[in-house]
N, C-alpha and C positions, 0 to 999 in steps of 0.2 A: 779598714777592715770592717766597720762598722756600714760603709758607702758602699762598698761593693756589695755586701749582703743585701743592704738594702736595694741596691740597684737587682740585683740578679730577682729579690724576689719579688720586685715590681716587675720585670722582665718573664717571670714563671707566673705570677698573674696573669698579665698580659697574654700568654701562651695560653692560662685556662683558659680564660674568657672567650680567645680566637676561636679553642676547639669547641667549644661549649656553643657556640653564636655558628660554627660551621655544623655542627652538628643538629642544632635547631634548624637551621638553612637546607640541610638536606632534608630532613624530618620533614617540612612543611611541603619542600620540592614534592618527595613524594607521597605524601597526602594530596597536594593539587591530583599531581597525575593519576594518584587513586582515585578520586571525586571525579576528573575528566573523562577516565577510563568508564566508569560508572555511570556518567550522563551520556556520553559517546554510545556504551552497550545500550542504555535507557532507550536513547534517539534512533539507532537501529534497530530496535524491537518496535518502537512504534512505527518507523518506517515501513516495517515488516505485514504488520498488521494492519495499518493505511492500507498498503497494495494488497495486503492479503483481500480487506474486504472491498478495493476497488475490483479486485481479480472474480471476487462474487459476485459484484455486482453487478459486471460486465456478465459473465455466464448467466446471471438471471435475465436480464436485458437479452442477451443473444435467446435464450430460452424462451420468453415471452414472444418475442419476433418470431422465433419459430412458429410457435402454437396460431399467432394472429396470422402469418402466413398461410400454414393446413387450414386454420377455420375458413379463410377467404378462396382458399382454393376448392375447399369441399362447397360453398357456398356457390361458387364461380362454377364449378361442376354443376351444382343443382340446375342454375340460372343457365349452363348451357344445355342441359338436359331439358328444363321446360323450353327452351326456343324452338329446340330440335322438334322436342311435341306441337309444340304451336305451329312450326314449319309443314311437322308433317301431317296433322289436323286439317291444316291448310288446304293443301297436296290432297288429301282425302274430299274435302268438299269441291276442290276444284273439278278431280277426277267424277266426281257424283256429277257434277252441274254440266259437266261435258258430255256424261251419259245420259242424260235426261234427252 
């Protein structure tokens, strides 16, 4: 009877140890999942910020390119008007010389 009781107690202790171990493993696994999820969320947030920054930089670059194009267009327009004035001036001189 004593041997049977000792065996039963040992089996009970083993079962309790196994249950505690299982709970600890499950708890650790959940904690790992929590941390992994937090890290993934942080990475996603960081990627979103980087994407946002890249988009902002691209928009700023596009705006700068547009401004430069408009400036060049304005300068080109001025140069073209200057060229037209020169040609017109030469035509006036040519007509004046021809009339003499």
